[in-house]
PDB file with SEQRES, HELIX, SHEET and CRYST1 records, atoms N, CA, C and O in Angstrom:
SEQRES   1 A   86  MET ALA GLN ASP LEU SER GLU LYS GLU LEU LEU LYS MET          
SEQRES   2 A   86  GLU VAL GLU GLN LEU LYS LYS GLU VAL LYS ASN THR ARG          
SEQRES   3 A   86  LEU PRO ILE SER LYS THR GLY LYS GLU ILE LYS GLU TYR          
SEQRES   4 A   86  VAL GLU ALA GLU ALA GLY ASN ASP PRO LEU LEU LYS GLY          
SEQRES   5 A   86  VAL PRO GLU ASP LYS ASN PRO PHE LYS GLU LYS GLY SER          
SEQRES   6 A   86  THR LEU CYS VAL PHE LEU LEU PHE ALA SER TRP LEU GLU          
SEQRES   7 A   86  ILE ALA TRP SER GLY ILE PRO ARG                              
HELIX    1 AA1 ALA A    2  ASP A    4  5                                   3    
HELIX    2 AA2 GLU A    7  VAL A   22  1                                  16    
HELIX    3 AA3 ILE A   29  GLU A   43  1                                  15    
HELIX    4 AA4 ALA A   44  ASN A   46  5                                   3    
HELIX    5 AA5 PRO A   48  LYS A   51  1                                   4    
HELIX    6 AA6 GLU A   55  LYS A   57  5                                   3    
HELIX    7 AA7 GLY A   64  SER A   82  1                                  19    
CRYST1    1.000    1.000    1.000  90.00  90.00  90.00 P 1           1          
ATOM      1  N   MET A   1     -10.801  21.252   4.327  1.00  0.00           N  
ATOM      2  CA  MET A   1     -10.029  22.454   4.206  1.00  0.00           C  
ATOM      3  C   MET A   1     -10.487  23.279   3.010  1.00  0.00           C  
ATOM      4  O   MET A   1     -10.648  24.495   3.115  1.00  0.00           O  
ATOM      5  N   ALA A   2     -10.696  22.620   1.880  1.00  0.00           N  
ATOM      6  CA  ALA A   2     -11.107  23.332   0.675  1.00  0.00           C  
ATOM      7  C   ALA A   2     -12.477  23.969   0.846  1.00  0.00           C  
ATOM      8  O   ALA A   2     -12.789  24.956   0.181  1.00  0.00           O  
ATOM      9  N   GLN A   3     -13.294  23.414   1.729  1.00  0.00           N  
ATOM     10  CA  GLN A   3     -14.623  23.962   1.965  1.00  0.00           C  
ATOM     11  C   GLN A   3     -14.547  25.304   2.671  1.00  0.00           C  
ATOM     12  O   GLN A   3     -15.463  26.116   2.545  1.00  0.00           O  
ATOM     13  N   ASP A   4     -13.470  25.553   3.414  1.00  0.00           N  
ATOM     14  CA  ASP A   4     -13.318  26.788   4.159  1.00  0.00           C  
ATOM     15  C   ASP A   4     -12.822  27.935   3.286  1.00  0.00           C  
ATOM     16  O   ASP A   4     -12.854  29.089   3.714  1.00  0.00           O  
ATOM     17  N   LEU A   5     -12.366  27.640   2.078  1.00  0.00           N  
ATOM     18  CA  LEU A   5     -11.810  28.666   1.202  1.00  0.00           C  
ATOM     19  C   LEU A   5     -12.880  29.242   0.287  1.00  0.00           C  
ATOM     20  O   LEU A   5     -13.822  28.552  -0.102  1.00  0.00           O  
ATOM     21  N   SER A   6     -12.719  30.516  -0.048  1.00  0.00           N  
ATOM     22  CA  SER A   6     -13.661  31.141  -0.982  1.00  0.00           C  
ATOM     23  C   SER A   6     -13.335  30.683  -2.398  1.00  0.00           C  
ATOM     24  O   SER A   6     -12.291  30.079  -2.645  1.00  0.00           O  
ATOM     25  N   GLU A   7     -14.235  30.975  -3.316  1.00  0.00           N  
ATOM     26  CA  GLU A   7     -14.030  30.578  -4.704  1.00  0.00           C  
ATOM     27  C   GLU A   7     -12.796  31.278  -5.281  1.00  0.00           C  
ATOM     28  O   GLU A   7     -12.050  30.690  -6.064  1.00  0.00           O  
ATOM     29  N   LYS A   8     -12.595  32.510  -4.895  1.00  0.00           N  
ATOM     30  CA  LYS A   8     -11.429  33.264  -5.372  1.00  0.00           C  
ATOM     31  C   LYS A   8     -10.133  32.615  -4.888  1.00  0.00           C  
ATOM     32  O   LYS A   8      -9.174  32.502  -5.651  1.00  0.00           O  
ATOM     33  N   GLU A   9     -10.102  32.192  -3.631  1.00  0.00           N  
ATOM     34  CA  GLU A   9      -8.910  31.543  -3.084  1.00  0.00           C  
ATOM     35  C   GLU A   9      -8.642  30.209  -3.772  1.00  0.00           C  
ATOM     36  O   GLU A   9      -7.495  29.860  -4.049  1.00  0.00           O  
ATOM     37  N   LEU A  10      -9.715  29.468  -4.044  1.00  0.00           N  
ATOM     38  CA  LEU A  10      -9.557  28.188  -4.745  1.00  0.00           C  
ATOM     39  C   LEU A  10      -9.007  28.392  -6.149  1.00  0.00           C  
ATOM     40  O   LEU A  10      -8.134  27.646  -6.592  1.00  0.00           O  
ATOM     41  N   LEU A  11      -9.520  29.408  -6.853  1.00  0.00           N  
ATOM     42  CA  LEU A  11      -9.034  29.686  -8.203  1.00  0.00           C  
ATOM     43  C   LEU A  11      -7.571  30.136  -8.172  1.00  0.00           C  
ATOM     44  O   LEU A  11      -6.790  29.781  -9.054  1.00  0.00           O  
ATOM     45  N   LYS A  12      -7.211  30.906  -7.167  1.00  0.00           N  
ATOM     46  CA  LYS A  12      -5.827  31.356  -7.040  1.00  0.00           C  
ATOM     47  C   LYS A  12      -4.898  30.160  -6.819  1.00  0.00           C  
ATOM     48  O   LYS A  12      -3.820  30.091  -7.411  1.00  0.00           O  
ATOM     49  N   MET A  13      -5.320  29.212  -5.960  1.00  0.00           N  
ATOM     50  CA  MET A  13      -4.517  28.004  -5.723  1.00  0.00           C  
ATOM     51  C   MET A  13      -4.366  27.194  -7.009  1.00  0.00           C  
ATOM     52  O   MET A  13      -3.292  26.664  -7.295  1.00  0.00           O  
ATOM     53  N   GLU A  14      -5.455  27.102  -7.782  1.00  0.00           N  
ATOM     54  CA  GLU A  14      -5.411  26.341  -9.022  1.00  0.00           C  
ATOM     55  C   GLU A  14      -4.440  26.980 -10.014  1.00  0.00           C  
ATOM     56  O   GLU A  14      -3.673  26.274 -10.669  1.00  0.00           O  
ATOM     57  N   VAL A  15      -4.467  28.303 -10.127  1.00  0.00           N  
ATOM     58  CA  VAL A  15      -3.559  29.008 -11.029  1.00  0.00           C  
ATOM     59  C   VAL A  15      -2.114  28.796 -10.594  1.00  0.00           C  
ATOM     60  O   VAL A  15      -1.245  28.579 -11.438  1.00  0.00           O  
ATOM     61  N   GLU A  16      -1.843  28.856  -9.295  1.00  0.00           N  
ATOM     62  CA  GLU A  16      -0.489  28.621  -8.790  1.00  0.00           C  
ATOM     63  C   GLU A  16      -0.015  27.207  -9.137  1.00  0.00           C  
ATOM     64  O   GLU A  16       1.136  27.012  -9.529  1.00  0.00           O  
ATOM     65  N   GLN A  17      -0.898  26.234  -8.993  1.00  0.00           N  
ATOM     66  CA  GLN A  17      -0.542  24.854  -9.329  1.00  0.00           C  
ATOM     67  C   GLN A  17      -0.253  24.716 -10.817  1.00  0.00           C  
ATOM     68  O   GLN A  17       0.703  24.045 -11.205  1.00  0.00           O  
ATOM     69  N   LEU A  18      -1.068  25.344 -11.647  1.00  0.00           N  
ATOM     70  CA  LEU A  18      -0.846  25.269 -13.094  1.00  0.00           C  
ATOM     71  C   LEU A  18       0.469  25.942 -13.490  1.00  0.00           C  
ATOM     72  O   LEU A  18       1.142  25.488 -14.416  1.00  0.00           O  
ATOM     73  N   LYS A  19       0.837  27.015 -12.801  1.00  0.00           N  
ATOM     74  CA  LYS A  19       2.120  27.672 -13.076  1.00  0.00           C  
ATOM     75  C   LYS A  19       3.285  26.736 -12.758  1.00  0.00           C  
ATOM     76  O   LYS A  19       4.291  26.724 -13.467  1.00  0.00           O  
ATOM     77  N   LYS A  20       3.142  25.950 -11.685  1.00  0.00           N  
ATOM     78  CA  LYS A  20       4.183  24.978 -11.343  1.00  0.00           C  
ATOM     79  C   LYS A  20       4.259  23.880 -12.389  1.00  0.00           C  
ATOM     80  O   LYS A  20       5.347  23.478 -12.800  1.00  0.00           O  
ATOM     81  N   GLU A  21       3.107  23.398 -12.815  1.00  0.00           N  
ATOM     82  CA  GLU A  21       3.063  22.279 -13.758  1.00  0.00           C  
ATOM     83  C   GLU A  21       3.582  22.648 -15.139  1.00  0.00           C  
ATOM     84  O   GLU A  21       4.157  21.805 -15.827  1.00  0.00           O  
ATOM     85  N   VAL A  22       3.387  23.894 -15.553  1.00  0.00           N  
ATOM     86  CA  VAL A  22       3.826  24.291 -16.885  1.00  0.00           C  
ATOM     87  C   VAL A  22       5.350  24.290 -16.987  1.00  0.00           C  
ATOM     88  O   VAL A  22       5.890  24.216 -18.091  1.00  0.00           O  
ATOM     89  N   LYS A  23       6.045  24.370 -15.865  1.00  0.00           N  
ATOM     90  CA  LYS A  23       7.510  24.357 -15.846  1.00  0.00           C  
ATOM     91  C   LYS A  23       8.079  22.949 -15.992  1.00  0.00           C  
ATOM     92  O   LYS A  23       9.266  22.792 -16.280  1.00  0.00           O  
ATOM     93  N   ASN A  24       7.256  21.931 -15.797  1.00  0.00           N  
ATOM     94  CA  ASN A  24       7.727  20.553 -15.922  1.00  0.00           C  
ATOM     95  C   ASN A  24       8.157  20.271 -17.357  1.00  0.00           C  
ATOM     96  O   ASN A  24       7.486  20.659 -18.313  1.00  0.00           O  
ATOM     97  N   THR A  25       9.291  19.587 -17.485  1.00  0.00           N  
ATOM     98  CA  THR A  25       9.722  19.206 -18.830  1.00  0.00           C  
ATOM     99  C   THR A  25       8.870  18.033 -19.306  1.00  0.00           C  
ATOM    100  O   THR A  25       8.553  17.116 -18.547  1.00  0.00           O  
ATOM    101  N   ARG A  26       8.521  18.092 -20.547  1.00  0.00           N  
ATOM    102  CA  ARG A  26       7.672  17.060 -21.135  1.00  0.00           C  
ATOM    103  C   ARG A  26       8.500  16.230 -22.108  1.00  0.00           C  
ATOM    104  O   ARG A  26       9.302  16.766 -22.873  1.00  0.00           O  
ATOM    105  N   LEU A  27       8.298  14.930 -22.070  1.00  0.00           N  
ATOM    106  CA  LEU A  27       8.986  14.033 -22.989  1.00  0.00           C  
ATOM    107  C   LEU A  27       7.947  13.276 -23.795  1.00  0.00           C  
ATOM    108  O   LEU A  27       6.857  13.003 -23.293  1.00  0.00           O  
ATOM    109  N   PRO A  28       8.262  12.935 -25.024  1.00  0.00           N  
ATOM    110  CA  PRO A  28       7.292  12.189 -25.841  1.00  0.00           C  
ATOM    111  C   PRO A  28       7.076  10.779 -25.283  1.00  0.00           C  
ATOM    112  O   PRO A  28       8.002  10.154 -24.765  1.00  0.00           O  
ATOM    113  N   ILE A  29       5.857  10.300 -25.396  1.00  0.00           N  
ATOM    114  CA  ILE A  29       5.507   8.974 -24.877  1.00  0.00           C  
ATOM    115  C   ILE A  29       6.277   7.884 -25.608  1.00  0.00           C  
ATOM    116  O   ILE A  29       6.510   6.811 -25.052  1.00  0.00           O  
ATOM    117  N   SER A  30       6.674   8.149 -26.846  1.00  0.00           N  
ATOM    118  CA  SER A  30       7.442   7.140 -27.579  1.00  0.00           C  
ATOM    119  C   SER A  30       8.775   6.852 -26.889  1.00  0.00           C  
ATOM    120  O   SER A  30       9.261   5.722 -26.932  1.00  0.00           O  
ATOM    121  N   LYS A  31       9.370   7.863 -26.254  1.00  0.00           N  
ATOM    122  CA  LYS A  31      10.629   7.673 -25.539  1.00  0.00           C  
ATOM    123  C   LYS A  31      10.383   7.113 -24.138  1.00  0.00           C  
ATOM    124  O   LYS A  31      11.017   6.134 -23.745  1.00  0.00           O  
ATOM    125  N   THR A  32       9.484   7.715 -23.395  1.00  0.00           N  
ATOM    126  CA  THR A  32       9.260   7.286 -22.011  1.00  0.00           C  
ATOM    127  C   THR A  32       8.620   5.913 -21.942  1.00  0.00           C  
ATOM    128  O   THR A  32       8.918   5.137 -21.035  1.00  0.00           O  
ATOM    129  N   GLY A  33       7.747   5.604 -22.885  1.00  0.00           N  
ATOM    130  CA  GLY A  33       7.116   4.281 -22.903  1.00  0.00           C  
ATOM    131  C   GLY A  33       8.137   3.180 -23.082  1.00  0.00           C  
ATOM    132  O   GLY A  33       8.055   2.129 -22.447  1.00  0.00           O  
ATOM    133  N   LYS A  34       9.111   3.432 -23.963  1.00  0.00           N  
ATOM    134  CA  LYS A  34      10.173   2.459 -24.210  1.00  0.00           C  
ATOM    135  C   LYS A  34      11.025   2.278 -22.948  1.00  0.00           C  
ATOM    136  O   LYS A  34      11.389   1.156 -22.597  1.00  0.00           O  
ATOM    137  N   GLU A  35      11.342   3.396 -22.264  1.00  0.00           N  
ATOM    138  CA  GLU A  35      12.141   3.326 -21.042  1.00  0.00           C  
ATOM    139  C   GLU A  35      11.404   2.561 -19.938  1.00  0.00           C  
ATOM    140  O   GLU A  35      12.007   1.760 -19.224  1.00  0.00           O  
ATOM    141  N   ILE A  36      10.120   2.807 -19.803  1.00  0.00           N  
ATOM    142  CA  ILE A  36       9.321   2.106 -18.789  1.00  0.00           C  
ATOM    143  C   ILE A  36       9.294   0.611 -19.081  1.00  0.00           C  
ATOM    144  O   ILE A  36       9.456  -0.208 -18.176  1.00  0.00           O  
ATOM    145  N   LYS A  37       9.089   0.258 -20.346  1.00  0.00           N  
ATOM    146  CA  LYS A  37       9.047  -1.161 -20.729  1.00  0.00           C  
ATOM    147  C   LYS A  37      10.370  -1.843 -20.407  1.00  0.00           C  
ATOM    148  O   LYS A  37      10.385  -2.949 -19.866  1.00  0.00           O  
ATOM    149  N   GLU A  38      11.481  -1.190 -20.737  1.00  0.00           N  
ATOM    150  CA  GLU A  38      12.791  -1.771 -20.461  1.00  0.00           C  
ATOM    151  C   GLU A  38      13.023  -1.948 -18.959  1.00  0.00           C  
ATOM    152  O   GLU A  38      13.573  -2.961 -18.526  1.00  0.00           O  
ATOM    153  N   TYR A  39      12.605  -0.971 -18.181  1.00  0.00           N  
ATOM    154  CA  TYR A  39      12.769  -1.054 -16.724  1.00  0.00           C  
ATOM    155  C   TYR A  39      11.949  -2.211 -16.144  1.00  0.00           C  
ATOM    156  O   TYR A  39      12.448  -2.984 -15.326  1.00  0.00           O  
ATOM    157  N   VAL A  40      10.709  -2.321 -16.569  1.00  0.00           N  
ATOM    158  CA  VAL A  40       9.836  -3.386 -16.066  1.00  0.00           C  
ATOM    159  C   VAL A  40      10.396  -4.753 -16.424  1.00  0.00           C  
ATOM    160  O   VAL A  40      10.396  -5.664 -15.596  1.00  0.00           O  
ATOM    161  N   GLU A  41      10.872  -4.898 -17.650  1.00  0.00           N  
ATOM    162  CA  GLU A  41      11.437  -6.179 -18.063  1.00  0.00           C  
ATOM    163  C   GLU A  41      12.711  -6.506 -17.292  1.00  0.00           C  
ATOM    164  O   GLU A  41      12.953  -7.664 -16.954  1.00  0.00           O  
ATOM    165  N   ALA A  42      13.528  -5.487 -17.013  1.00  0.00           N  
ATOM    166  CA  ALA A  42      14.773  -5.716 -16.275  1.00  0.00           C  
ATOM    167  C   ALA A  42      14.502  -6.093 -14.818  1.00  0.00           C  
ATOM    168  O   ALA A  42      15.256  -6.875 -14.240  1.00  0.00           O  
ATOM    169  N   GLU A  43      13.460  -5.562 -14.226  1.00  0.00           N  
ATOM    170  CA  GLU A  43      13.156  -5.810 -12.818  1.00  0.00           C  
ATOM    171  C   GLU A  43      12.188  -6.971 -12.594  1.00  0.00           C  
ATOM    172  O   GLU A  43      11.875  -7.296 -11.448  1.00  0.00           O  
ATOM    173  N   ALA A  44      11.717  -7.590 -13.651  1.00  0.00           N  
ATOM    174  CA  ALA A  44      10.730  -8.671 -13.514  1.00  0.00           C  
ATOM    175  C   ALA A  44      11.252  -9.823 -12.669  1.00  0.00           C  
ATOM    176  O   ALA A  44      10.480 -10.465 -11.957  1.00  0.00           O  
ATOM    177  N   GLY A  45      12.544 -10.092 -12.736  1.00  0.00           N  
ATOM    178  CA  GLY A  45      13.126 -11.187 -11.954  1.00  0.00           C  
ATOM    179  C   GLY A  45      13.101 -10.927 -10.456  1.00  0.00           C  
ATOM    180  O   GLY A  45      13.160 -11.871  -9.668  1.00  0.00           O  
ATOM    181  N   ASN A  46      13.017  -9.671 -10.049  1.00  0.00           N  
ATOM    182  CA  ASN A  46      12.993  -9.315  -8.627  1.00  0.00           C  
ATOM    183  C   ASN A  46      11.585  -9.074  -8.099  1.00  0.00           C  
ATOM    184  O   ASN A  46      11.413  -8.760  -6.921  1.00  0.00           O  
ATOM    185  N   ASP A  47      10.587  -9.214  -8.945  1.00  0.00           N  
ATOM    186  CA  ASP A  47       9.211  -8.896  -8.558  1.00  0.00           C  
ATOM    187  C   ASP A  47       8.569 -10.081  -7.834  1.00  0.00           C  
ATOM    188  O   ASP A  47       8.354 -11.132  -8.438  1.00  0.00           O  
ATOM    189  N   PRO A  48       8.259  -9.917  -6.528  1.00  0.00           N  
ATOM    190  CA  PRO A  48       7.669 -11.041  -5.793  1.00  0.00           C  
ATOM    191  C   PRO A  48       6.276 -11.418  -6.279  1.00  0.00           C  
ATOM    192  O   PRO A  48       5.831 -12.542  -6.044  1.00  0.00           O  
ATOM    193  N   LEU A  49       5.576 -10.505  -6.952  1.00  0.00           N  
ATOM    194  CA  LEU A  49       4.256 -10.847  -7.478  1.00  0.00           C  
ATOM    195  C   LEU A  49       4.362 -11.773  -8.683  1.00  0.00           C  
ATOM    196  O   LEU A  49       3.435 -12.529  -8.972  1.00  0.00           O  
ATOM    197  N   LEU A  50       5.489 -11.716  -9.385  1.00  0.00           N  
ATOM    198  CA  LEU A  50       5.671 -12.577 -10.550  1.00  0.00           C  
ATOM    199  C   LEU A  50       6.329 -13.899 -10.204  1.00  0.00           C  
ATOM    200  O   LEU A  50       5.924 -14.942 -10.717  1.00  0.00           O  
ATOM    201  N   LYS A  51       7.348 -13.873  -9.333  1.00  0.00           N  
ATOM    202  CA  LYS A  51       8.088 -15.102  -9.051  1.00  0.00           C  
ATOM    203  C   LYS A  51       7.761 -15.710  -7.699  1.00  0.00           C  
ATOM    204  O   LYS A  51       8.184 -16.830  -7.415  1.00  0.00           O  
ATOM    205  N   GLY A  52       7.032 -15.015  -6.871  1.00  0.00           N  
ATOM    206  CA  GLY A  52       6.670 -15.539  -5.559  1.00  0.00           C  
ATOM    207  C   GLY A  52       7.722 -15.221  -4.503  1.00  0.00           C  
ATOM    208  O   GLY A  52       8.807 -14.727  -4.810  1.00  0.00           O  
ATOM    209  N   VAL A  53       7.379 -15.513  -3.266  1.00  0.00           N  
ATOM    210  CA  VAL A  53       8.263 -15.250  -2.130  1.00  0.00           C  
ATOM    211  C   VAL A  53       8.735 -16.588  -1.588  1.00  0.00           C  
ATOM    212  O   VAL A  53       7.924 -17.494  -1.398  1.00  0.00           O  
ATOM    213  N   PRO A  54      10.026 -16.731  -1.335  1.00  0.00           N  
ATOM    214  CA  PRO A  54      10.509 -17.986  -0.756  1.00  0.00           C  
ATOM    215  C   PRO A  54       9.832 -18.253   0.595  1.00  0.00           C  
ATOM    216  O   PRO A  54       9.608 -17.331   1.380  1.00  0.00           O  
ATOM    217  N   GLU A  55       9.516 -19.504   0.849  1.00  0.00           N  
ATOM    218  CA  GLU A  55       8.807 -19.872   2.077  1.00  0.00           C  
ATOM    219  C   GLU A  55       9.534 -19.411   3.336  1.00  0.00           C  
ATOM    220  O   GLU A  55       8.898 -19.005   4.308  1.00  0.00           O  
ATOM    221  N   ASP A  56      10.864 -19.472   3.323  1.00  0.00           N  
ATOM    222  CA  ASP A  56      11.611 -19.105   4.526  1.00  0.00           C  
ATOM    223  C   ASP A  56      11.648 -17.597   4.760  1.00  0.00           C  
ATOM    224  O   ASP A  56      11.999 -17.157   5.855  1.00  0.00           O  
ATOM    225  N   LYS A  57      11.293 -16.793   3.750  1.00  0.00           N  
ATOM    226  CA  LYS A  57      11.299 -15.333   3.901  1.00  0.00           C  
ATOM    227  C   LYS A  57       9.901 -14.739   3.884  1.00  0.00           C  
ATOM    228  O   LYS A  57       9.758 -13.516   3.867  1.00  0.00           O  
ATOM    229  N   ASN A  58       8.880 -15.560   3.888  1.00  0.00           N  
ATOM    230  CA  ASN A  58       7.498 -15.092   3.842  1.00  0.00           C  
ATOM    231  C   ASN A  58       7.031 -14.719   5.247  1.00  0.00           C  
ATOM    232  O   ASN A  58       6.858 -15.601   6.088  1.00  0.00           O  
ATOM    233  N   PRO A  59       6.821 -13.416   5.519  1.00  0.00           N  
ATOM    234  CA  PRO A  59       6.404 -13.014   6.859  1.00  0.00           C  
ATOM    235  C   PRO A  59       4.960 -13.398   7.167  1.00  0.00           C  
ATOM    236  O   PRO A  59       4.555 -13.367   8.329  1.00  0.00           O  
ATOM    237  N   PHE A  60       4.179 -13.757   6.153  1.00  0.00           N  
ATOM    238  CA  PHE A  60       2.777 -14.083   6.361  1.00  0.00           C  
ATOM    239  C   PHE A  60       2.510 -15.585   6.423  1.00  0.00           C  
ATOM    240  O   PHE A  60       1.361 -16.013   6.530  1.00  0.00           O  
ATOM    241  N   LYS A  61       3.563 -16.371   6.355  1.00  0.00           N  
ATOM    242  CA  LYS A  61       3.410 -17.823   6.419  1.00  0.00           C  
ATOM    243  C   LYS A  61       2.881 -18.207   7.799  1.00  0.00           C  
ATOM    244  O   LYS A  61       3.375 -17.733   8.821  1.00  0.00           O  
ATOM    245  N   GLU A  62       1.874 -19.068   7.809  1.00  0.00           N  
ATOM    246  CA  GLU A  62       1.297 -19.499   9.086  1.00  0.00           C  
ATOM    247  C   GLU A  62       2.290 -20.378   9.830  1.00  0.00           C  
ATOM    248  O   GLU A  62       2.959 -21.234   9.254  1.00  0.00           O  
ATOM    249  N   LYS A  63       2.356 -20.140  11.091  1.00  0.00           N  
ATOM    250  CA  LYS A  63       3.243 -20.930  11.937  1.00  0.00           C  
ATOM    251  C   LYS A  63       2.370 -21.788  12.848  1.00  0.00           C  
ATOM    252  O   LYS A  63       1.409 -21.294  13.438  1.00  0.00           O  
ATOM    253  N   GLY A  64       2.697 -23.043  12.957  1.00  0.00           N  
ATOM    254  CA  GLY A  64       1.879 -23.974  13.724  1.00  0.00           C  
ATOM    255  C   GLY A  64       1.725 -23.594  15.180  1.00  0.00           C  
ATOM    256  O   GLY A  64       0.642 -23.760  15.739  1.00  0.00           O  
ATOM    257  N   SER A  65       2.775 -23.087  15.816  1.00  0.00           N  
ATOM    258  CA  SER A  65       2.693 -22.778  17.240  1.00  0.00           C  
ATOM    259  C   SER A  65       1.749 -21.619  17.514  1.00  0.00           C  
ATOM    260  O   SER A  65       1.145 -21.563  18.585  1.00  0.00           O  
ATOM    261  N   THR A  66       1.610 -20.701  16.580  1.00  0.00           N  
ATOM    262  CA  THR A  66       0.711 -19.567  16.773  1.00  0.00           C  
ATOM    263  C   THR A  66      -0.726 -20.053  16.900  1.00  0.00           C  
ATOM    264  O   THR A  66      -1.481 -19.559  17.737  1.00  0.00           O  
ATOM    265  N   LEU A  67      -1.097 -21.002  16.085  1.00  0.00           N  
ATOM    266  CA  LEU A  67      -2.449 -21.533  16.130  1.00  0.00           C  
ATOM    267  C   LEU A  67      -2.709 -22.205  17.473  1.00  0.00           C  
ATOM    268  O   LEU A  67      -3.789 -22.043  18.041  1.00  0.00           O  
ATOM    269  N   CYS A  68      -1.748 -22.948  17.984  1.00  0.00           N  
ATOM    270  CA  CYS A  68      -1.911 -23.609  19.278  1.00  0.00           C  
ATOM    271  C   CYS A  68      -2.082 -22.582  20.398  1.00  0.00           C  
ATOM    272  O   CYS A  68      -2.940 -22.741  21.267  1.00  0.00           O  
ATOM    273  N   VAL A  69      -1.270 -21.538  20.374  1.00  0.00           N  
ATOM    274  CA  VAL A  69      -1.370 -20.491  21.395  1.00  0.00           C  
ATOM    275  C   VAL A  69      -2.719 -19.810  21.297  1.00  0.00           C  
ATOM    276  O   VAL A  69      -3.343 -19.525  22.318  1.00  0.00           O  
ATOM    277  N   PHE A  70      -3.183 -19.543  20.071  1.00  0.00           N  
ATOM    278  CA  PHE A  70      -4.477 -18.901  19.888  1.00  0.00           C  
ATOM    279  C   PHE A  70      -5.598 -19.778  20.447  1.00  0.00           C  
ATOM    280  O   PHE A  70      -6.500 -19.272  21.114  1.00  0.00           O  
ATOM    281  N   LEU A  71      -5.553 -21.072  20.186  1.00  0.00           N  
ATOM    282  CA  LEU A  71      -6.597 -21.964  20.681  1.00  0.00           C  
ATOM    283  C   LEU A  71      -6.583 -22.031  22.210  1.00  0.00           C  
ATOM    284  O   LEU A  71      -7.642 -22.056  22.838  1.00  0.00           O  
ATOM    285  N   LEU A  72      -5.396 -22.060  22.807  1.00  0.00           N  
ATOM    286  CA  LEU A  72      -5.312 -22.050  24.263  1.00  0.00           C  
ATOM    287  C   LEU A  72      -5.879 -20.762  24.836  1.00  0.00           C  
ATOM    288  O   LEU A  72      -6.601 -20.785  25.833  1.00  0.00           O  
ATOM    289  N   PHE A  73      -5.556 -19.644  24.210  1.00  0.00           N  
ATOM    290  CA  PHE A  73      -6.068 -18.352  24.679  1.00  0.00           C  
ATOM    291  C   PHE A  73      -7.581 -18.291  24.538  1.00  0.00           C  
ATOM    292  O   PHE A  73      -8.263 -17.795  25.434  1.00  0.00           O  
ATOM    293  N   ALA A  74      -8.122 -18.793  23.417  1.00  0.00           N  
ATOM    294  CA  ALA A  74      -9.565 -18.795  23.206  1.00  0.00           C  
ATOM    295  C   ALA A  74     -10.257 -19.666  24.257  1.00  0.00           C  
ATOM    296  O   ALA A  74     -11.320 -19.302  24.759  1.00  0.00           O  
ATOM    297  N   SER A  75      -9.665 -20.804  24.587  1.00  0.00           N  
ATOM    298  CA  SER A  75     -10.241 -21.671  25.616  1.00  0.00           C  
ATOM    299  C   SER A  75     -10.226 -20.979  26.969  1.00  0.00           C  
ATOM    300  O   SER A  75     -11.198 -21.054  27.721  1.00  0.00           O  
ATOM    301  N   TRP A  76      -9.126 -20.304  27.278  1.00  0.00           N  
ATOM    302  CA  TRP A  76      -9.026 -19.585  28.541  1.00  0.00           C  
ATOM    303  C   TRP A  76     -10.082 -18.480  28.619  1.00  0.00           C  
ATOM    304  O   TRP A  76     -10.701 -18.284  29.665  1.00  0.00           O  
ATOM    305  N   LEU A  77     -10.288 -17.750  27.500  1.00  0.00           N  
ATOM    306  CA  LEU A  77     -11.303 -16.694  27.488  1.00  0.00           C  
ATOM    307  C   LEU A  77     -12.698 -17.277  27.722  1.00  0.00           C  
ATOM    308  O   LEU A  77     -13.505 -16.702  28.453  1.00  0.00           O  
ATOM    309  N   GLU A  78     -12.967 -18.399  27.105  1.00  0.00           N  
ATOM    310  CA  GLU A  78     -14.271 -19.032  27.253  1.00  0.00           C  
ATOM    311  C   GLU A  78     -14.507 -19.416  28.723  1.00  0.00           C  
ATOM    312  O   GLU A  78     -15.595 -19.208  29.260  1.00  0.00           O  
ATOM    313  N   ILE A  79     -13.493 -19.968  29.351  1.00  0.00           N  
ATOM    314  CA  ILE A  79     -13.611 -20.336  30.781  1.00  0.00           C  
ATOM    315  C   ILE A  79     -13.783 -19.091  31.638  1.00  0.00           C  
ATOM    316  O   ILE A  79     -14.615 -19.063  32.545  1.00  0.00           O  
ATOM    317  N   ALA A  80     -12.997 -18.067  31.349  1.00  0.00           N  
ATOM    318  CA  ALA A  80     -13.070 -16.834  32.145  1.00  0.00           C  
ATOM    319  C   ALA A  80     -14.434 -16.177  32.004  1.00  0.00           C  
ATOM    320  O   ALA A  80     -14.999 -15.712  32.994  1.00  0.00           O  
ATOM    321  N   TRP A  81     -14.969 -16.130  30.796  1.00  0.00           N  
ATOM    322  CA  TRP A  81     -16.251 -15.481  30.596  1.00  0.00           C  
ATOM    323  C   TRP A  81     -17.424 -16.283  31.147  1.00  0.00           C  
ATOM    324  O   TRP A  81     -18.452 -15.714  31.514  1.00  0.00           O  
ATOM    325  N   SER A  82     -17.273 -17.592  31.205  1.00  0.00           N  
ATOM    326  CA  SER A  82     -18.368 -18.408  31.727  1.00  0.00           C  
ATOM    327  C   SER A  82     -18.562 -18.206  33.210  1.00  0.00           C  
ATOM    328  O   SER A  82     -19.659 -18.447  33.713  1.00  0.00           O  
ATOM    329  N   GLY A  83     -17.537 -17.770  33.939  1.00  0.00           N  
ATOM    330  CA  GLY A  83     -17.651 -17.557  35.360  1.00  0.00           C  
ATOM    331  C   GLY A  83     -18.185 -16.200  35.748  1.00  0.00           C  
ATOM    332  O   GLY A  83     -18.422 -15.958  36.932  1.00  0.00           O  
ATOM    333  N   ILE A  84     -18.387 -15.291  34.787  1.00  0.00           N  
ATOM    334  CA  ILE A  84     -18.863 -13.929  35.078  1.00  0.00           C  
ATOM    335  C   ILE A  84     -20.404 -13.934  35.035  1.00  0.00           C  
ATOM    336  O   ILE A  84     -20.998 -14.309  34.025  1.00  0.00           O  
ATOM    337  N   PRO A  85     -21.040 -13.514  36.141  1.00  0.00           N  
ATOM    338  CA  PRO A  85     -22.516 -13.469  36.134  1.00  0.00           C  
ATOM    339  C   PRO A  85     -23.009 -12.367  35.189  1.00  0.00           C  
ATOM    340  O   PRO A  85     -22.386 -11.315  35.046  1.00  0.00           O  
ATOM    341  N   ARG A  86     -24.132 -12.643  34.563  1.00  0.00           N  
ATOM    342  CA  ARG A  86     -24.699 -11.667  33.605  1.00  0.00           C  
ATOM    343  C   ARG A  86     -25.990 -11.128  34.092  1.00  0.00           C  
ATOM    344  O   ARG A  86     -26.606 -10.301  33.420  1.00  0.00           O  
TER     345      ARG A  86                                                      
END                                                                             
């Protein structure tokens, strides 16, 4: 899309974006950094990357029956393909 625009149009879009951004309220990093740290520490107990996922709620846990069904299907495909002349 940007390739279809002239240089003047691109510069106009950039100026419009900068006008929007200048209206954003700015806060000092000393305040926001402290707030972010407190939030991360408060939510650490709920973070599955830190504490892990319970086995009974893990959607990616391998199930034994799936493997059996897959092996049966693979065997069936092998039989089906062996009967097709090439």
